[in-house]
N, C-alpha and C positions, 0 to 999 in steps of 0.2 A: 968711021968708027962711031961717031956720035949718033949718026942715024940708026945704026944697028942697036946701040944702047937704048935710044929713045923708043924704037920699035919694041924691044924686049920689055921695057918698063910699061908701055901701053898694053902689051899683051898680058902682062902680069896683072895690071889693074883690071882689065876686062875679065880675066879669069876670076879674080877675087869678087867682082861685082856680079858675076853670073851664078854664084852659089851662095845661098842664104840659109842659115839655120835659125829656125824660130823656136822659142820656148813657149809651149802651148798648154793651156788648160784643156783637159780632156773630159768629155761627158759621153757616157755610153748609155744607149737606150735599147732595151730588149723587151719586146712584147708590151710596149707602153710604159715600162718602168725605167726610170733614169737613175743613174748613179754617177757622182763626180769621181774621177779617178786622179791618180798622181799626175804631175806635170810630165810632159814628154817633149822630145825634140823631133821636129819635122824639118826635113831638108828639101829645099826647092832649088833645082839646078836648071840652067838654060844653056843649051849647046846646039849650035847650028839652027837657031831659031825655034827649037822645040824644047818643051819643059819636061822635067822629071820631078816627081814628088815621092818622098819616102818617109814612112813612119816605121822606124825600126824598133824591134824588141817590144812590140805591143803586147801588153798583158791585160787581161780582163779580170777585174776584181768584183766578186759577187759576195757581199757580206765580208766574212773573214777569209774566204777562199780566193786564191789567185790562180788564174788559168793563163799560162803563157801561150799566146797565139802565134806570134812570129812577126816577120817583116812584111808590111804592106807597101808595095812599090808599083808605081805606074811610070812608064817612060814614053818618050817621043809623042807628047801631047801638044797640039797647037794651042797657043794662047791668043786671047783677044784683048787688046788694050782699048778700054773705053772708060769714061767717067773718072779718070785718074788712077785706075788700078788695072791689073791683069786678071783675067778669068780663064781658068782651064776647066774643061769638062771631060770626063772619061766614063764610058759606059760599056764595059766588056769584061769577060772573065780574066782573072789573074790566078797565079799560083802563089800562095803565101809561103815564104821561105822561112826556115828556122832562124830564130834570133841567136844572138851571141852576147848576152848580157853578163856572162860570167857567173850567173846565179843558177840558171836552169841548164840541164843537160840537153843535148841535141834531140834526144828522143822524147823530151817533155813538151816540146813545142807542138801544139795540136794543128796549127794551120797547114803544114805540109801534108797531113793525113787527109785533109778535106779534098785534095785534088784541085781542079780549077773551080773557083767560086766566082759568080757574077758580082761585080761591084759597080756602084754608081758614085762617082766622085765629082764634086764641084768645089773648086777652091778659088778664092779671090785674095789677091795680095798686092802689097806695095813693098818698098824696100824694108820697112820696119814693122809691118803688121800682116797677119795672115788670118783668114777665116775659111774653114773647110768643113764639108760634110761628106762622110763616106757611109754609104749603105752597103752592107755585106749580106747578100742573099744566101741563106743556108737552107736550101730546099730539103735537104736530108732531115733537118730538125724542124722544118716548117716555120722558120722565123727569119726576121731581118734584124741584123744588129746595126744600129745607127751610131756612128761615131761623129761627134761634133768637136771641132778644134778651134780655138782662138788663141793667138799668141803674138808675141813681139820678137823682134830681132834687133841687135845693135846695128847701127848704120856706120859703115866705114867712112871716116872723114879724112881729110888731108893729113891730119896729125895722127897717124896710125899708132905710133909708139907713145903718144901722150906726153911728150917732153916739152910742150908749149910752143914748138916751132914746126913748120912744114919744111923739111930738109931731106938730104940724102939718106939719113938714118931711117926715115919713114919708108923709103924704098926697100931697105934691108928688112925692116919689120914686116912689110907686106910680103916680100919673098918668103920669109920664115913662116908666115901664116899659110901661104899657098903650099909650101912644101910639107907642112905638118898635117895637111888634110889628105 
């Protein structure tokens, strides 16, 4: 029974460490003009040795106008570990899906109306930091939208529930974190 319990704890820890949410600063460049945007959440997941990266509910702010674009997600990308960080590269078309931020209606998200759009993504990350560039090619409009992201993530430590001790209650807190996602 102890072996089963130890295996389940190890599996839970592996699952928790394979998914990271980074809080990122966002800079968007269109036709050479750059604008800082609000902070966004970027999720990086690892499963079966492959990575997924998602920027959900991406909205483009131009002056006072806000254009809800949608979810930019790439999946099943190989990572290269070198120089202390992991790099993923993706260069293929994706379909931007509608966001669900609770502010915009499904029909307001413009990304899904674009069909497949070619993107080029390069992301470098470690447990607590991410740097990524996404170029979205909009041939229909004759422009490339450059999205630059830089952010940090909290690192899970042994004392997950921050009670000053590493004990069984940290396992319960870790399970709660996993189940809440």
